[in-house]
N, C-alpha and C positions, 0 to 999 in steps of 0.2 A: 775123544770119550762117547761114549754111547749115551744117547736118553735116554733117562729114565723114563715111564708109563707116563708120571706127573708131566715131564717136561713136556712128550710127544701130545698129552690134553691139553698143556698149555699152550700149544704151537698151532692146536685145531681150531682154541679158542680164540686167540690172536689172532688168526688170519679170520674167522667168520666178524671179528668187533671189526678190525679194522683195514680186512686187506694186506695186510702186511705178509713181510717174507722174516719168517722170525726161526732161526736155526742156530739153538745151542750159544746165542747170543749177539748173530749177525743176523740185524735188524734194517730193514730199508724202508722207510716211509718220506712220504713226501711233504718235508716241512718245510715251510715257506714265511720269510717277513715280507712286512708291507707296513707302509707310512698313511695313515689317514691325512685327509687333507688339511687338516688342521695341525699336524704333527706329532701327533700320536702314534710311535712306532711299535711293533707286535711281531712275534713268532704264531702262526698259526697251523694245526693240521684240521683238511676240510676231511672230514668221515660222516659218509651218507648212511649208513648202513642201521643205523640207530636215531631216531629223533631227537638227540641227548646233547648237548652244549654244557662244556665246561670250560671256566674263565679261571684262573691264577695270575693275580695282581698282588707286586710286591713292591714298596714307596720304601726307598732307600734312606738313609739318615733319620728312620722314624723311630728305632728301636730304645731301649730302654738306656744305653750308653749316651743318651742324647735330653735326656729328662733334667730337668735343671736344678741346681742345690736345693736340696727343701722340696721338694717333691717329686723324690725318687716314689717309682710306680706310675707319673703320669700317663706317660705311651701306655701302656698295661689296661689300665681304669678308661682310658680313651677306647680300647678296643672292645673291651667290655660292652659300654655303652652305645656304643656306634648304632647297633643294630636298632637299638630302642629309637632313635631318630623319630619324630614325631613328622611323617610328611601329610597328613591329613588330622583335622579336627578329631581326639579322641583315635588315631590310627597311627601305629607307627610301624617304619620299614617290613620289619621282623612282623609282623602280623600280617601285611600287606603278601610278603613273599611266602608264609606259609599257607597262607589261602590259598597260591595256585600252586602249593608243593615244590617250591624252590629253595634249595637249600643253599645258605650264607654263612660263612664261619670267617673271624677275626681273628689270630692271633700276631704275638710280637715275640721279637725275640731282642738281641742286647743292639743289632743292627737296622734291623727292616720290621714295618709293620706287614702280614702278609694276611692276602684277604682272599677267599674262595667261593666259586658260587658254582651249581649245577643246577640244568634247569631243562624243560622241553623248550625246544626250538623255539615255537611258537610263543616262548615266556621268556625269550632272551632280552628283548626290547625294554619292559617291565623291569627284567631282575637287573638290567645296568642303570636303569632312571634312578630307581628306591638306591642303588648302590650309591651313584654319583650327589644323590640327597644328602646322604647319609653322613659322603666327606665334606659335607659344607657345613656352617653354621646351621645347622638344624635342632629344632628345640626338643628337649631331653624332659620328659613328666619328669618334677623334683622326689616324688616315690620310688620310681624306678631306680631315678640314681642312686638315691641312698639304699636301697638294696642293691645294685651293684658294687658298691663302695664296701657293704659289709662280705659280699660273696667274693670281692677281692682279699679282705680282711682273713677272712676266715680260709682261703688259698694256703696267707702265706704263714698263716698258725699252723696247718697242716702240715707245711714241706717242713714245718719245724719239731716235726713228731716223726717223719717219714725218715728213715736212715741214708736210703740212696739220695736223696733230695739235699739231704744235710751233708753230704760227703761231697756231690757237685756242687754248694756252696762254697765248704771248706777250701775244695783246688780253688777255686774262683779268689777265696782271698788272702789264701796264701800264695797265687801265681802274680795275682796284681794289686792287691794293699787295698788302697782306698780309692785307685783308679777307677772309671766306671765299667770297667770288663770284670772289678773284683765284686761288684751289686747283683743282687737276684732282680730278674726282670720283674718280677710283683712288686717291689718295693718294701718299705716298712711300715707297721702301722702307722705310726708315728706322722709321717709322711703324707699317706694315705689318708688319714682323716681332716689334713691341713689344704686338700685340694679340693675346687671349687669349680663350680659348671663354668663361670670362665671361664676358669684355666686351659679347660677341656676346650672349650668352642678357640682360644687361643693357640691352643697345641693344633687343633685342627688350619688355622690357618695360615700357620707360619712352616706346615710339616706338611703337605700333601701337594706336592709340588710335580704339575708335569712332568718337568724334566728329571726328575725321579722316580718315575713311573715303570713299571718293568711286566709284560704283560705275556701271556701265553694264553690259547685257544687253542680248543679240540672238538670239534663234532658236526653237526647238521647245518652247516652256516657257509654263506660264500664271502667272498672277501668284500664285496662292495658291501652288501649289507651290513657285515661287520664293523668294517670302518664308520660309516653312518651313525649306526647306533653309539661305538664308541665316542665320536666327535660330539654328539646332541647329547649324551648322558655324562659327559666329562667337560662343558664345554667351559662351564662359570669356574673350573677349579684353576689356580695361578700357575704361573710358571717362571718358574727362577729366582723365587725367593728362598728358597732351602737352600742355603750356603754353609751349614755347621758343620763342623768337623770334628772327630775325636783326634787326640794326642796316640801318637804310636807309642808302644810302651812295649817293654822288653819282660817275657816272664819272667819270674823270680824259679827258674829250676833248678832242684838238688833242695829245696827246702822241705820243711817237714809241718805238718799241722796236725792236730785231734780235737774233738769233739766228744763230750761224754754223752752217751745212750747205754741206760740200763737195759741190756739185751743179751743174750748168751755169743750171739753172732755179731762180729764184726765185715762191716763194709770198708772196702778201702780201694780210693781211686789213686793211680797215677796219671804224672803228665810226663810229659818229654816233649822236646823240642820235633817239628815237621817243617813243610814245605809249604807254600802257597799254591793254590788251584791251578794260576799260572806257570809256574815252576816246569820247566822241561823234565825233571825227576818224580812229578806230581804222581803218575800211574806207577809208576814201581813203587813207588811209595806206598800208593793204595794197596798193589798185591802183597808188598812186603807185610805191612799190618793186616790184612787180612787172613795170611797164613800164622802170623802169631795169636792172632785169636777171636778171627771173625769166621772160622768153616767148623765151629760148634765142636764135637767131639773129635775132629782133625785136625784143630789148630795146636799149633807146639805149646802152647802155654796147657791146653786142657789135658794134654798129654803128660806133660811135665808134671802140673800140681797135683791131678785129680791119679790120674793110671799111677802115674810114678810115688807119689808121697801120700796121694790120697788124702787130701787137707781142704778141698774144695767142693762143691757141686756147681760152681758156676766161675768161669773168668774170659775173659773176653778185650778186644781191643780195639780202637775204632779211632779213624781221623777227625779232625774238630778245624774248618777254617768257619771264620768267622769274621770280617774285619779285620782288623792288624792280629787278631791271634790266626796262629797255623802250629798246631797242636795234636798230638799222638794222646790218645786218651787210653786209659784201661782199667777195668773193674774188678776186683775179686771180692768174694763171698765166702768168708769162713769162720770156722769156731773161734772164741775170743783166745782158745787157750794153744792153738796154733795161727794167730796173727802174724809173730813175727817169722815163723817160717815161711808164712807165706810172700810177705814182702821180701824177704832173703830169697827165697826161689823165684820170684818175678823178675828180681833184678838181676840172679842169674843165669836166667834164661834170656834176657835183652845182652845181657853182655857175651854170653856163646855165640846167638846169633852176630851179633859183632862183629867178632874173630874170626866165627867159622863161617856164617852166612847160612842159607837155607842150604836142604835136599834138593834133589830132582822131584821127587814124591810128593812133599810138600807145595812147592812150588806150583806144580801140575794141578794140584788139588786148589791151589787158591786163584790161580787162574781162571779155573773151569768153574768155580763157584763164583765169579765176578761177572764173567759171562752169561751163565745160567741165570743166575737174577734178575741181569738186566732186561731177560723176556717180561718178567714179571710187571716192568711197571707196563706194558702197554695192555693188563687186560681191564683196565675201565678209562675212559674219558678224564675225569680227575687226574689223577697219578700222571698222564703223559701232558696234561697242562701245567701241572706241577713241574715235571722235567725240564720241559722249554722255559719256562719262570726261570728257572734254578741256574740253566744252562747260561744264559744273558745275566746274568748276576756273576758268575762265576768267569765270563767273558768270551764264552766258547763261539767257536765258526757255524753256522749253520749247517754245514755237513757231519757236525759231531758224531752226530747220531746212528747215521748208515757209514762212519768210519771208525765207531767204536770196536768191533772186533779184531777188525784189521789191526788200532794203534796197541790192543794188548795182544795181541797175537805175536807183535812183532819185540815183544817186551823178552829180552833173554833172562837165565838165572843168574848171569853174570854182572848185566846189569843191576838185578836186585840187589844183589851181594853186596855191589858198589858202594851202592844208596844206603846199605846196613852199617857197612864201615863209615860211611861218613855222615849219618845222622844222626844212629842211635847212642845214646848215652848215660847222661845224669836225668835224674827221675825225682820229679818233687811226687810229697804222698802223702794223703790223708788218711786217716783213720778216724771211724766213727763206729764205737762199742763203751764196753763196759769199764775198760781198762788201756790206760795208755801203753801200748806194747813196744811205740817205734820212735820212743822218746819227741814226741813231736808237740810243739807250742801248742797252746789250748786255742782257739780261733774263734769260739763264741762260746 
């Protein structure tokens, strides 16, 4: 496929920023793994063209699925208040970092807590030191703690007024019921009100475990200096105390749900089974899902539901792998009067592709899109650091990035269509709208 002008620009930018070879998805970078003297393992990419360092850290078994009963939202609240930990009298870590222009963000999903730092190289030691102190049981101003609880409750209320978020909440409830995966990471207002500062302190002590830490670093820093900074900053974290687990659960595929929302349009979310990220069929499943609904106007779903039926302005599909969850998700936006046709049309596309497979053109577009999109990852240090962290969470080998293009080039149309026959099938569906068009049970 000939690269379009934008991709040629991206190629030049990538070479300037990273000194990498980026040719329509083929990327060669010198990613290395290292271990500090104290046993912290990490992946890193040295890049000296700019005096910037980005750090991406994940703590496994720290997400909302591990929140204690009656304290749903604890991990989310901890992620909000952590940057406000007081490191000096009257001064929080966030204030100290902001003074130096250092970016810090903390987020949480059902499985993990994620921490991102971006700083000038000269300030990396300070940034990591402040982060290390945030992870420990440092004091948080009572007014700030109360403000962040209100902020979290406001986010919960807002999510109950946003159709897309309602639909994602609904599909979780339909698939997983009362299992921790069926809950929103933000928690419930009732539980948030009961969480105390002592609960957050206990969460930090029990959760932030060096054995559960995954680190990716990109930028202008040597391995020796980085290892020393990591050991110094995280020396006081415990190791081996977080042995929690979440029970495996099979999603209730084939079920239907409904959430009433007074608006003329319906938001509909679909869920079907998929495969684990380590499954040999995973990348073929990526190609299949991308062809179905990931290539914008070129996708199978968009052509069938928008061009032929004229019932949507947005439809798509994507893979979602998180802990024990391995799903193919889809979303459809349509008028309430065409919601039933949309659901039937979506299911018909899945059935047709399962039986007859993709054609050569759609397959090639999907593969080119995945390879070209990979180049975008290398436009800044933050996205690359995030990639290094995510690949470790997926259990990838160190050479995965360099082999990425070869891996996808080797996948044939026949293999993708075989995966379609094996994996595609029944769907769970949740509709959010003014009328229940699909016969779903009320889930909220």
